[in-house]
C-alpha positions as CSV (number, residue, x, y, z in Angstrom):
1,X,10.9,6.7,-6.8
2,X,8.0,5.2,-8.7
3,X,4.7,5.8,-7.0
4,X,2.9,2.7,-5.8
5,X,-0.3,1.8,-7.6
6,X,-3.7,1.1,-6.0
7,X,-5.3,-0.3,-9.2
8,X,-8.8,1.0,-9.7
9,X,-8.8,3.1,-6.6
10,X,-7.9,6.8,-6.8
11,X,-6.3,9.1,-4.3
12,X,-9.3,11.3,-3.9
13,X,-11.6,8.5,-2.6
14,X,-9.1,7.1,-0.1
15,X,-10.1,9.3,2.8
16,X,-13.5,7.6,3.3
17,X,-12.0,4.1,3.1
18,X,-12.4,3.9,6.9
19,X,-15.0,2.6,9.3
20,X,-17.5,5.1,10.5
21,X,-16.5,4.7,14.1
22,X,-13.0,5.9,13.3
23,X,-14.5,9.2,12.3
24,X,-17.0,9.5,15.2
25,X,-14.2,8.8,17.7
26,X,-12.1,11.4,15.9
27,X,-14.9,13.9,16.2
28,X,-15.3,13.2,19.9
29,X,-11.5,13.6,20.4
30,X,-11.8,16.9,18.5
31,X,-14.7,18.3,20.6
32,X,-12.9,17.4,23.8
33,X,-9.4,18.6,22.8
34,X,-7.9,15.1,22.9
35,X,-5.4,15.3,20.1
36,X,-2.2,14.5,22.0
37,X,0.6,12.4,20.5
38,X,-0.1,8.7,20.6
39,X,1.5,5.5,19.4
40,X,-0.3,2.6,17.8
41,X,1.0,-0.8,16.9
42,X,-0.2,-2.9,14.0
43,X,0.4,-6.6,14.8
44,X,-1.0,-10.1,14.3
45,X,-2.4,-11.6,17.5
46,X,-1.8,-15.3,16.7
47,X,-0.5,-17.5,13.9
48,X,-3.2,-18.5,11.4
49,X,-3.9,-22.2,11.1
50,X,-1.5,-24.1,8.8
51,X,1.1,-21.3,9.1
52,X,4.6,-21.4,10.7
53,X,5.7,-17.9,9.6
54,X,4.3,-14.8,8.0
55,X,5.6,-12.5,5.2
56,X,5.4,-8.7,5.4
57,X,3.7,-7.0,2.4
58,X,1.7,-3.9,1.7
59,X,3.9,-1.4,3.5
60,X,4.7,0.7,0.4
61,X,1.0,1.3,-0.3
62,X,0.4,2.2,3.4
63,X,3.1,4.9,3.2
64,X,1.8,6.3,0.0
65,X,-1.7,6.5,1.5
66,X,-0.4,8.3,4.6
67,X,1.6,10.8,2.6
68,X,-1.2,11.7,0.3
69,X,-4.3,11.4,2.6
70,X,-6.6,14.4,2.1
71,X,-10.3,14.9,2.7
72,X,-11.9,16.3,-0.5
73,X,-14.8,18.7,-0.6
74,X,-17.0,15.9,-2.0
75,X,-16.1,13.6,1.0
76,X,-16.7,16.3,3.5
77,X,-20.1,17.1,1.9
78,X,-21.0,13.5,2.3
79,X,-20.0,13.4,5.9
80,X,-22.1,16.5,6.5
81,X,-25.1,14.9,4.9
82,X,-25.0,12.2,7.6
83,X,-25.9,14.9,10.2
84,X,-23.8,13.4,13.0
85,X,-20.5,15.3,12.8
86,X,-19.8,18.7,14.4
87,X,-19.2,21.6,12.1
88,X,-15.9,22.2,13.7
89,X,-14.7,18.7,13.0
90,X,-15.8,19.0,9.3
91,X,-13.8,22.2,9.0
92,X,-10.8,20.5,10.7
93,X,-10.9,17.8,8.0
94,X,-10.5,20.4,5.2
95,X,-6.9,20.9,6.1
96,X,-6.3,17.3,7.4
97,X,-2.8,15.9,6.8
98,X,-1.0,13.0,8.3
99,X,2.0,14.5,10.2
100,X,3.2,11.5,12.2
101,X,6.2,9.2,12.1
102,X,6.2,5.5,11.0
103,X,8.4,2.6,11.8
104,X,7.8,-0.6,9.8
105,X,9.2,-4.0,9.2
106,X,10.4,-4.0,5.6
107,X,8.3,-5.7,2.9
108,X,9.6,-9.2,2.2
109,X,10.8,-9.7,5.8
110,X,9.5,-12.7,7.7
111,X,7.7,-11.9,11.0
112,X,5.7,-13.6,13.7
113,X,2.7,-12.9,16.0
114,X,2.8,-10.2,18.6
115,X,5.6,-8.4,16.8
116,X,4.7,-4.8,15.9
117,X,4.9,-4.7,12.1
118,X,3.9,-1.0,11.8
119,X,4.4,1.5,14.6
120,X,2.7,4.8,14.1
121,X,3.3,7.9,16.3
122,X,1.0,10.8,15.5
123,X,-1.7,13.1,17.0
124,X,-4.5,10.9,18.2
125,X,-7.0,11.9,15.5
126,X,-4.6,11.2,12.7
127,X,-3.5,7.9,14.2
128,X,-7.2,6.9,14.7
129,X,-8.5,7.7,11.3
130,X,-6.0,5.7,9.3
131,X,-6.6,2.4,11.2
132,X,-9.0,0.8,8.7
133,X,-6.9,1.4,5.6
134,X,-3.8,0.1,7.3
135,X,-5.4,-3.1,8.4
136,X,-7.3,-3.6,5.1
137,X,-4.1,-3.2,3.1
138,X,-1.7,-5.1,5.3
139,X,-3.8,-8.0,6.4
140,X,-4.8,-9.0,2.9
141,X,-1.4,-8.7,1.2
142,X,0.5,-10.3,4.1
143,X,-2.0,-13.2,4.1
144,X,-1.5,-13.7,0.3
145,X,2.3,-13.4,0.5
146,X,2.4,-15.9,3.4
147,X,0.3,-18.4,1.4
148,X,2.4,-17.8,-1.8
149,X,5.6,-18.5,0.2
150,X,4.3,-21.9,1.1
151,X,3.6,-22.6,-2.5
152,X,7.1,-21.5,-3.4
153,X,8.6,-23.8,-0.8
154,X,6.5,-26.8,-2.1
155,X,7.6,-26.1,-5.7
156,X,11.3,-26.8,-4.7
157,X,12.8,-24.3,-7.1
158,X,10.4,-24.7,-9.9
159,X,8.7,-21.6,-11.3
160,X,5.3,-20.6,-10.0
161,X,3.0,-18.1,-11.8
162,X,0.0,-16.4,-10.2
163,X,-3.0,-17.5,-12.2
164,X,-5.6,-16.2,-9.7
165,X,-7.1,-13.0,-11.2
166,X,-10.4,-14.6,-12.4
167,X,-11.1,-16.1,-8.9
168,X,-9.8,-13.2,-6.7
169,X,-12.3,-11.2,-4.6
170,X,-12.5,-8.2,-6.8
171,X,-10.3,-6.3,-9.3
172,X,-8.2,-4.5,-6.7
173,X,-7.6,-7.8,-5.0
174,X,-6.3,-9.3,-8.2
175,X,-3.6,-6.6,-8.4
176,X,-2.6,-7.0,-4.8
177,X,-2.4,-10.8,-5.2
178,X,-0.1,-10.4,-8.1
179,X,2.2,-8.0,-6.2
180,X,2.2,-10.0,-2.9
181,X,2.8,-13.4,-4.6
182,X,5.7,-11.9,-6.6
183,X,7.2,-10.6,-3.3
184,X,7.0,-14.2,-2.0
185,X,8.9,-15.7,-5.0
186,X,6.5,-16.2,-7.8
187,X,8.2,-15.6,-11.2
188,X,5.2,-13.7,-12.6
189,X,1.5,-13.3,-13.1
190,X,-1.2,-13.8,-15.7
191,X,-2.7,-10.4,-14.8
192,X,-1.7,-8.0,-17.6
193,X,-2.7,-4.9,-15.6
194,X,-0.4,-6.0,-12.7
195,X,2.4,-6.3,-15.2
196,X,1.9,-2.8,-16.4
197,X,1.4,-1.2,-13.0
198,X,4.2,-3.1,-11.1
199,X,6.6,-4.3,-13.7
200,X,5.9,-7.9,-12.8
201,X,6.7,-10.4,-15.7
202,X,3.4,-11.6,-17.3
203,X,2.8,-15.2,-18.5
204,X,0.0,-16.8,-20.5
205,X,-0.7,-19.9,-22.5
206,X,-4.1,-20.5,-24.1
207,X,-7.6,-21.6,-23.1
208,X,-9.5,-24.7,-24.2
209,X,-11.9,-22.4,-26.1
210,X,-9.0,-21.5,-28.4
211,X,-8.3,-25.1,-29.2
212,X,-12.1,-25.7,-29.7
213,X,-12.3,-22.8,-32.1
214,X,-10.4,-24.6,-34.9
215,X,-11.3,-27.7,-36.9
216,X,-8.7,-29.8,-35.2
217,X,-6.3,-29.5,-32.2
218,X,-3.4,-29.7,-34.6
219,X,-4.8,-26.8,-36.5
220,X,-5.1,-24.8,-33.3
221,X,-1.5,-25.5,-32.3
222,X,-0.1,-24.6,-35.7
223,X,-2.1,-21.3,-35.7
224,X,-0.9,-20.3,-32.3
225,X,2.8,-21.0,-32.8
226,X,2.6,-19.2,-36.1
227,X,1.2,-16.1,-34.4
228,X,3.4,-16.4,-31.3
229,X,6.5,-18.3,-32.3
230,X,8.6,-17.0,-29.4
231,X,6.1,-17.5,-26.7
232,X,4.2,-20.7,-27.3
233,X,2.9,-23.0,-24.5
234,X,0.3,-25.4,-25.8
235,X,-2.6,-26.6,-23.8
236,X,-2.8,-30.3,-24.6
237,X,-5.7,-31.7,-22.6
238,X,-8.7,-30.4,-24.4
239,X,-9.6,-33.7,-25.9
240,X,-7.0,-36.4,-25.2
241,X,-3.8,-35.5,-23.4
242,X,-1.6,-38.1,-24.9
243,X,-2.8,-37.3,-28.4
244,X,-2.3,-33.7,-27.6
245,X,1.3,-34.4,-26.6
246,X,1.8,-36.1,-30.0
247,X,0.3,-33.1,-31.8
248,X,2.7,-30.8,-29.8
249,X,5.6,-32.9,-31.0
250,X,4.5,-32.5,-34.6
251,X,4.3,-28.7,-34.1
252,X,7.6,-28.5,-32.3
253,X,9.4,-30.4,-35.1
254,X,7.9,-28.0,-37.6
255,X,9.1,-25.1,-35.5
256,X,12.6,-26.6,-35.4
257,X,12.7,-26.6,-39.2
258,X,12.2,-22.8,-39.0
259,X,14.9,-22.3,-36.4
260,X,12.4,-21.9,-33.5
261,X,11.6,-23.8,-30.3
262,X,8.3,-24.7,-28.6
263,X,8.5,-23.4,-25.0
264,X,6.2,-25.9,-23.4
265,X,3.0,-27.8,-23.0
266,X,0.4,-27.4,-20.2
267,X,-1.6,-30.0,-18.3
268,X,-4.7,-28.7,-16.6
269,X,-6.7,-31.8,-15.7
270,X,-6.6,-35.6,-15.1
271,X,-4.0,-37.6,-13.3
272,X,-1.2,-35.1,-13.4
273,X,1.4,-37.5,-12.1
274,X,0.7,-40.2,-14.6
275,X,0.1,-37.9,-17.5
276,X,3.1,-35.7,-16.9
277,X,5.4,-38.8,-16.9
278,X,3.8,-40.0,-20.2
279,X,4.1,-36.6,-21.8
280,X,7.7,-36.2,-20.7
281,X,8.5,-39.6,-22.2
282,X,6.8,-38.6,-25.5
283,X,8.7,-35.3,-25.6
284,X,12.1,-36.9,-24.7
285,X,11.8,-39.7,-27.2
286,X,11.2,-37.1,-29.9
287,X,14.4,-35.3,-28.9
288,X,12.4,-32.4,-27.3
289,X,14.0,-32.4,-23.9
290,X,13.9,-28.6,-23.9
291,X,10.1,-28.4,-24.0
292,X,8.9,-27.7,-20.5
293,X,5.8,-29.1,-18.8
294,X,3.5,-26.6,-17.2
295,X,0.8,-27.8,-14.7
296,X,-2.3,-25.9,-13.5
297,X,-5.8,-26.8,-12.3
298,X,-6.8,-26.0,-8.6
299,X,-3.2,-26.4,-7.3
300,X,-2.0,-25.5,-3.9
301,X,1.1,-26.3,-1.8
302,X,-0.2,-29.6,-0.6
303,X,-1.0,-30.8,-4.1
304,X,2.3,-29.6,-5.5
305,X,4.2,-31.3,-2.7
306,X,2.4,-34.5,-3.4
307,X,3.0,-34.3,-7.2
308,X,6.7,-33.8,-6.8
309,X,7.0,-36.6,-4.1
310,X,5.4,-38.9,-6.7
311,X,8.0,-37.9,-9.3
312,X,5.9,-35.8,-11.6
313,X,8.3,-34.2,-14.0
314,X,6.8,-30.7,-13.9
315,X,8.8,-27.6,-14.6
316,X,6.4,-24.8,-13.8
317,X,3.2,-24.4,-11.9
318,X,0.3,-22.0,-12.5
319,X,-1.5,-21.5,-9.1
320,X,-4.8,-19.7,-9.0
321,X,-7.8,-19.8,-6.7
322,X,-6.1,-21.3,-3.6
323,X,-3.3,-18.8,-3.6
324,X,-5.4,-15.8,-4.6
325,X,-7.8,-16.2,-1.7
326,X,-5.4,-18.0,0.7
327,X,-8.0,-20.6,0.9
328,X,-6.8,-22.6,3.9
329,X,-6.3,-19.5,6.0
330,X,-8.3,-16.7,4.3
331,X,-8.2,-14.1,7.1
332,X,-5.1,-12.7,8.9
333,X,-6.0,-11.4,12.3
334,X,-3.9,-8.2,12.2
335,X,-5.0,-5.6,14.8
336,X,-4.1,-1.9,15.5
337,X,-3.9,-1.0,19.1
338,X,-2.9,2.0,21.3
339,X,0.4,1.4,23.1
340,X,1.3,4.8,24.4
341,X,-0.2,8.3,24.8
342,X,0.4,11.5,26.8
343,X,-0.3,9.5,30.0
344,X,2.5,7.0,29.2
345,X,2.4,3.4,28.1
346,X,-1.0,1.9,27.7
347,X,-2.2,-1.7,27.9
348,X,-5.4,-3.6,27.0
349,X,-6.3,-6.5,29.3
350,X,-9.3,-8.0,27.5
351,X,-9.4,-11.8,27.9
352,X,-7.2,-13.4,25.3
353,X,-6.3,-10.0,23.8
354,X,-3.7,-8.5,26.2
355,X,-1.5,-6.0,24.3
356,X,2.1,-5.0,24.9
357,X,2.6,-1.4,26.2
358,X,5.0,1.3,25.1
359,X,7.1,2.1,22.0
360,X,8.7,-1.1,21.0
361,X,11.4,-2.6,18.8
362,X,11.8,-6.2,17.5
363,X,15.3,-7.8,17.3
364,X,16.2,-10.9,15.4
365,X,18.9,-13.2,16.7
366,X,20.8,-15.0,14.0
367,X,23.2,-17.9,14.6
368,X,25.2,-19.6,11.9
369,X,23.2,-17.8,9.2
370,X,19.9,-19.1,10.6
371,X,17.1,-17.3,12.5
372,X,17.3,-18.4,16.1
373,X,14.7,-16.3,17.9
374,X,13.1,-12.8,18.0
375,X,13.0,-10.5,21.0
376,X,10.3,-7.8,21.4
377,X,11.8,-5.0,23.5
378,X,11.0,-1.5,24.6
379,X,12.5,1.0,22.1
380,X,15.1,2.1,24.6
381,X,16.0,-1.5,25.5
382,X,18.9,-3.4,23.9
383,X,19.0,-7.2,23.9
384,X,22.0,-8.9,25.6
385,X,22.4,-11.4,22.7
386,X,25.0,-11.0,20.0
387,X,24.4,-11.2,16.3
388,X,21.1,-9.3,16.3
389,X,19.5,-6.8,14.0
390,X,16.4,-4.6,14.4
391,X,13.3,-5.3,12.3
392,X,11.5,-2.0,12.7
393,X,12.9,0.7,10.4
394,X,12.0,4.4,10.4
395,X,10.2,5.0,7.0
396,X,8.2,8.2,7.6
397,X,8.9,11.4,9.5
398,X,6.5,14.4,9.9
399,X,4.2,12.8,7.4
400,X,6.8,12.3,4.7
401,X,8.5,9.2,3.5
402,X,12.0,9.4,4.7
403,X,13.4,6.1,3.5
404,X,14.1,5.0,-0.1
405,X,11.5,2.3,-1.0
406,X,13.0,-0.6,-2.8
407,X,11.6,-1.9,-6.1
408,X,9.6,-5.2,-6.1
409,X,12.5,-7.2,-7.3
410,X,14.6,-6.0,-4.4
411,X,11.8,-6.9,-2.0
412,X,11.5,-10.3,-3.6
413,X,15.2,-10.8,-3.2
414,X,15.0,-9.9,0.5
415,X,12.3,-12.5,1.0
416,X,14.2,-15.2,-0.7
417,X,17.3,-14.4,1.4
418,X,15.2,-14.5,4.6
419,X,13.6,-17.8,3.5
420,X,17.1,-19.3,3.3
421,X,17.7,-18.1,6.9
422,X,14.4,-19.7,8.1
423,X,14.9,-22.9,10.2
424,X,14.0,-25.9,8.1
425,X,11.3,-27.1,10.5
426,X,9.4,-23.9,9.9
427,X,9.3,-24.6,6.1
428,X,7.2,-27.7,6.8
429,X,4.0,-27.7,4.7
430,X,1.9,-30.2,6.7
431,X,3.4,-29.7,10.2
432,X,2.8,-26.7,12.4
433,X,5.9,-25.5,14.3
434,X,6.4,-22.5,16.6
435,X,9.3,-20.0,16.3
436,X,10.5,-18.6,19.6
437,X,9.5,-14.9,20.2
438,X,10.5,-13.6,23.6
439,X,9.9,-10.4,25.5
440,X,12.8,-8.2,26.6
441,X,13.3,-7.9,30.4
442,X,12.2,-4.3,30.6
443,X,9.1,-4.8,28.4
444,X,8.1,-7.9,30.4
445,X,8.5,-5.9,33.7
446,X,6.5,-3.0,32.4
447,X,3.8,-5.2,31.2
448,X,3.5,-7.0,34.5
449,X,3.6,-3.7,36.4
450,X,0.7,-2.2,34.3
451,X,-1.3,-5.4,34.8
452,X,-0.9,-5.2,38.5
453,X,-1.8,-1.5,38.5
454,X,-5.0,-2.0,36.6
455,X,-6.0,-4.9,38.9
456,X,-5.5,-2.6,41.9
457,X,-7.6,0.1,40.3
458,X,-10.4,-2.4,39.5
459,X,-10.5,-3.8,43.0
460,X,-10.7,-0.3,44.5
461,X,-13.7,0.7,42.4
């Protein structure tokens, strides 16, 4: 199994990627002997605006983090310098290991709000300390994968490449965007490091500065195809797009004489619909039907949908900023809440933030090859419906990964298979639709029972 890569982050500094209050709570638990087995759920409270479904991503990195989490001497020395932690707790951290079990929805699976995506059962201190990293990793990658999935739907089978690295929020983010967008169906990324770390296909064309670095556009095109005869996509809008297309024809014909073929041309500005039609006509009239048209320039799913509806003959899309920061829904509200401890199932009753108690499972009901509804149940509860399968799979036991982790291509294949199972109305780009997620009878009854119990307690105090 290939180890997941964090990019520029190293294993030794992971232990302090946590909010301070996770550590102060952990110290208080330690001082008071509260380290019983607990269960926490990671889930999304509500669907972000403009979304009809969400895509699971980031689980592999979460598991790698949990399996390798250690507090280094340097980290403990820093915590000691804060003068707030007990000596006993700092000594406890020297031998800290995550020893719990983890159930998770597989990466590439489609999920919905309220459904536990990760379920952790571990001693209270262990389960508490890991919260920040889990949410940081899952929320971002799932947000990006969910955005990328919409771009893939809008592209209607045309290739989409992640072009976002220069606009992503940091170097680590650029790598995670490349990974998450590939899971959601992108054919590759422009980020070379992501290609090396994850084995994602890398793509690139040229910049306007390259064209401007030569006496003429034609000189630039000839130089580029001479240096990269098997991987040439020419950027044709530096000066005049139509003239650029004609120059591309000249170069393509010269390449044919050498037994080679120009891969494509790229449009990055202007009226893409009008220009792509004109460029396609120029290429076709020259007998260059094999030359593809690549479009980029502040694209998103809405613009891609509009381009194709207007008949733009585009073969590939390079999507950057809007996908790399999930611009229309930049934050995924994933939370991590206690659902059970040594006292039994636990519930939170904050206004608008009521949680589901107990250890749970999520079942998906499939009818005629399409997703019909999901049912959240207690772990011991079995749904009455037929043609169901569980979403939460055991992936870690006693702090060790116990399930073979698929490679990225297999994860991507899973997502594309699930996308075919998604009801068509949920694939809408501009309309918001709701997928049915129900509670099992036993979970519903337990939830209501605990709500009533807490109300009686509050009224008596």
